[in-house]
One Martini backbone bead per residue (centre of mass of N, CA, C, O) as a GRO file, in nm:
protein
  156
    1UNK     BB    1  -0.204   1.825   0.069
    2UNK     BB    2  -0.366   1.497   0.173
    3UNK     BB    3  -0.451   1.407  -0.133
    4UNK     BB    4  -0.417   1.149  -0.398
    5UNK     BB    5  -0.491   1.065  -0.742
    6UNK     BB    6  -0.403   0.775  -0.947
    7UNK     BB    7  -0.359   0.650  -1.272
    8UNK     BB    8  -0.229   0.330  -1.269
    9UNK     BB    9   0.009   0.142  -1.415
   10UNK     BB   10  -0.006  -0.213  -1.388
   11UNK     BB   11   0.269  -0.441  -1.313
   12UNK     BB   12   0.423  -0.723  -1.196
   13UNK     BB   13   0.264  -0.746  -0.927
   14UNK     BB   14   0.287  -0.410  -0.850
   15UNK     BB   15   0.277  -0.178  -0.572
   16UNK     BB   16   0.469   0.119  -0.516
   17UNK     BB   17   0.584   0.278  -0.208
   18UNK     BB   18   0.784   0.572  -0.144
   19UNK     BB   19   1.042   0.720   0.063
   20UNK     BB   20   1.274   0.844  -0.110
   21UNK     BB   21   1.507   0.657  -0.217
   22UNK     BB   22   1.587   0.422  -0.434
   23UNK     BB   23   1.574   0.053  -0.367
   24UNK     BB   24   1.598  -0.247  -0.526
   25UNK     BB   25   1.590  -0.446  -0.273
   26UNK     BB   26   1.278  -0.351  -0.208
   27UNK     BB   27   1.183  -0.553  -0.478
   28UNK     BB   28   1.257  -0.835  -0.348
   29UNK     BB   29   1.107  -1.139  -0.355
   30UNK     BB   30   1.022  -1.349  -0.124
   31UNK     BB   31   0.857  -1.614  -0.018
   32UNK     BB   32   0.713  -1.460   0.215
   33UNK     BB   33   0.614  -1.218   0.051
   34UNK     BB   34   0.434  -1.376  -0.142
   35UNK     BB   35   0.244  -1.494   0.071
   36UNK     BB   36   0.163  -1.195   0.194
   37UNK     BB   37   0.167  -0.968  -0.049
   38UNK     BB   38   0.444  -0.825   0.074
   39UNK     BB   39   0.676  -0.553   0.099
   40UNK     BB   40   0.829  -0.452   0.415
   41UNK     BB   41   0.951  -0.134   0.491
   42UNK     BB   42   1.004   0.163   0.625
   43UNK     BB   43   1.000   0.335   0.309
   44UNK     BB   44   0.904   0.058   0.162
   45UNK     BB   45   0.627  -0.057  -0.044
   46UNK     BB   46   0.493  -0.376  -0.165
   47UNK     BB   47   0.211  -0.482  -0.364
   48UNK     BB   48  -0.022  -0.710  -0.439
   49UNK     BB   49  -0.306  -0.661  -0.653
   50UNK     BB   50  -0.410  -0.967  -0.752
   51UNK     BB   51  -0.445  -0.885  -1.023
   52UNK     BB   52  -0.406  -0.983  -1.339
   53UNK     BB   53  -0.188  -0.833  -1.522
   54UNK     BB   54  -0.233  -0.556  -1.718
   55UNK     BB   55  -0.333  -0.235  -1.570
   56UNK     BB   56  -0.567   0.008  -1.468
   57UNK     BB   57  -0.576   0.214  -1.161
   58UNK     BB   58  -0.693   0.353  -0.883
   59UNK     BB   59  -0.487   0.557  -0.660
   60UNK     BB   60  -0.489   0.637  -0.315
   61UNK     BB   61  -0.331   0.902  -0.123
   62UNK     BB   62  -0.355   0.947   0.240
   63UNK     BB   63  -0.387   1.189   0.513
   64UNK     BB   64  -0.514   1.116   0.837
   65UNK     BB   65  -0.662   1.097   1.159
   66UNK     BB   66  -0.816   0.838   1.047
   67UNK     BB   67  -0.939   0.508   1.000
   68UNK     BB   68  -1.156   0.402   0.725
   69UNK     BB   69  -1.304   0.155   0.592
   70UNK     BB   70  -1.401   0.026   0.313
   71UNK     BB   71  -1.687  -0.122   0.181
   72UNK     BB   72  -1.494  -0.250  -0.069
   73UNK     BB   73  -1.312  -0.432   0.088
   74UNK     BB   74  -1.088  -0.724   0.038
   75UNK     BB   75  -0.819  -0.586   0.156
   76UNK     BB   76  -0.617  -0.536   0.465
   77UNK     BB   77  -0.314  -0.355   0.544
   78UNK     BB   78  -0.103  -0.307   0.820
   79UNK     BB   79   0.164  -0.046   0.859
   80UNK     BB   80   0.468   0.078   0.890
   81UNK     BB   81   0.577   0.432   0.815
   82UNK     BB   82   0.845   0.634   0.678
   83UNK     BB   83   0.897   0.971   0.632
   84UNK     BB   84   1.193   1.112   0.423
   85UNK     BB   85   1.028   1.229   0.171
   86UNK     BB   86   0.929   1.183  -0.109
   87UNK     BB   87   0.655   1.055  -0.282
   88UNK     BB   88   0.634   0.731  -0.456
   89UNK     BB   89   0.446   0.600  -0.725
   90UNK     BB   90   0.452   0.254  -0.852
   91UNK     BB   91   0.534   0.070  -1.141
   92UNK     BB   92   0.691  -0.049  -1.397
   93UNK     BB   93   0.572   0.171  -1.621
   94UNK     BB   94   0.543   0.378  -1.360
   95UNK     BB   95   0.610   0.717  -1.216
   96UNK     BB   96   0.502   0.910  -0.916
   97UNK     BB   97   0.521   1.216  -0.786
   98UNK     BB   98   0.385   1.342  -0.514
   99UNK     BB   99   0.196   1.618  -0.366
  100UNK     BB  100   0.206   1.513  -0.110
  101UNK     BB  101   0.299   1.679   0.226
  102UNK     BB  102   0.418   1.537   0.471
  103UNK     BB  103   0.548   1.489   0.755
  104UNK     BB  104   0.805   1.382   0.896
  105UNK     BB  105   0.774   1.034   0.985
  106UNK     BB  106   0.564   0.814   1.160
  107UNK     BB  107   0.327   0.574   1.037
  108UNK     BB  108   0.011   0.440   0.978
  109UNK     BB  109  -0.065   0.200   0.741
  110UNK     BB  110  -0.309   0.145   0.469
  111UNK     BB  111  -0.401  -0.127   0.256
  112UNK     BB  112  -0.639  -0.130  -0.016
  113UNK     BB  113  -0.854  -0.361  -0.166
  114UNK     BB  114  -1.096  -0.275  -0.415
  115UNK     BB  115  -1.455  -0.320  -0.509
  116UNK     BB  116  -1.692  -0.202  -0.703
  117UNK     BB  117  -2.025  -0.284  -0.729
  118UNK     BB  118  -2.125  -0.088  -0.955
  119UNK     BB  119  -1.846  -0.143  -1.170
  120UNK     BB  120  -1.639  -0.371  -1.134
  121UNK     BB  121  -1.381  -0.213  -0.993
  122UNK     BB  122  -1.055  -0.178  -0.921
  123UNK     BB  123  -0.905  -0.040  -0.619
  124UNK     BB  124  -0.675   0.180  -0.432
  125UNK     BB  125  -0.556   0.232  -0.082
  126UNK     BB  126  -0.376   0.483   0.098
  127UNK     BB  127  -0.354   0.515   0.456
  128UNK     BB  128  -0.249   0.774   0.684
  129UNK     BB  129  -0.152   0.786   1.028
  130UNK     BB  130  -0.067   0.868   1.308
  131UNK     BB  131   0.144   0.743   1.518
  132UNK     BB  132   0.080   0.470   1.771
  133UNK     BB  133   0.350   0.260   1.816
  134UNK     BB  134   0.315   0.050   1.608
  135UNK     BB  135   0.544  -0.208   1.447
  136UNK     BB  136   0.332  -0.380   1.316
  137UNK     BB  137   0.209  -0.614   1.084
  138UNK     BB  138  -0.130  -0.665   0.939
  139UNK     BB  139  -0.422  -0.805   0.912
  140UNK     BB  140  -0.758  -0.672   0.931
  141UNK     BB  141  -0.876  -0.914   0.753
  142UNK     BB  142  -1.043  -1.142   0.613
  143UNK     BB  143  -0.968  -1.320   0.307
  144UNK     BB  144  -0.964  -1.467  -0.033
  145UNK     BB  145  -0.611  -1.467  -0.029
  146UNK     BB  146  -0.510  -1.565   0.288
  147UNK     BB  147  -0.600  -1.363   0.488
  148UNK     BB  148  -0.568  -1.309   0.847
  149UNK     BB  149  -0.681  -1.182   1.107
  150UNK     BB  150  -0.394  -1.058   1.284
  151UNK     BB  151  -0.177  -1.144   1.105
  152UNK     BB  152   0.149  -1.143   1.091
  153UNK     BB  153   0.403  -0.955   0.935
  154UNK     BB  154   0.684  -0.898   0.750
  155UNK     BB  155   0.944  -0.675   0.854
  156UNK     BB  156   1.256  -0.546   0.726
   0.00000   0.00000   0.00000
């Protein structure tokens, strides 16, 4: 299986994806993390979902040969990610061990915040492609939340 969709209960302004063991220090937001809307480490990433409050949203995690941005994308962040074990998708109220089983190694990840024009509903996508050697994280597009295309982000 190279893709899985989860109806995730989202709370505390975070969507967290990790590979391997949980490390609580990887969920501690610094001032810089808050500004960029993401905590980025090698095998743990946490993103601000932008939407306020507690809510449920569909989150898709997939491993593909290439990345194609969604036509519904409001924000896209590109980041390096290393798979070292099981993948776990979580927010404060829920945690899901994913059935996707990629090979261990380093990937280029893309996190998309999307809103469907047809139903005015927010959804999220994580897309991972084989690592291309880039170790930097950056915004892929200008967005209405402060992201500027090609602006570098802090990876811890």
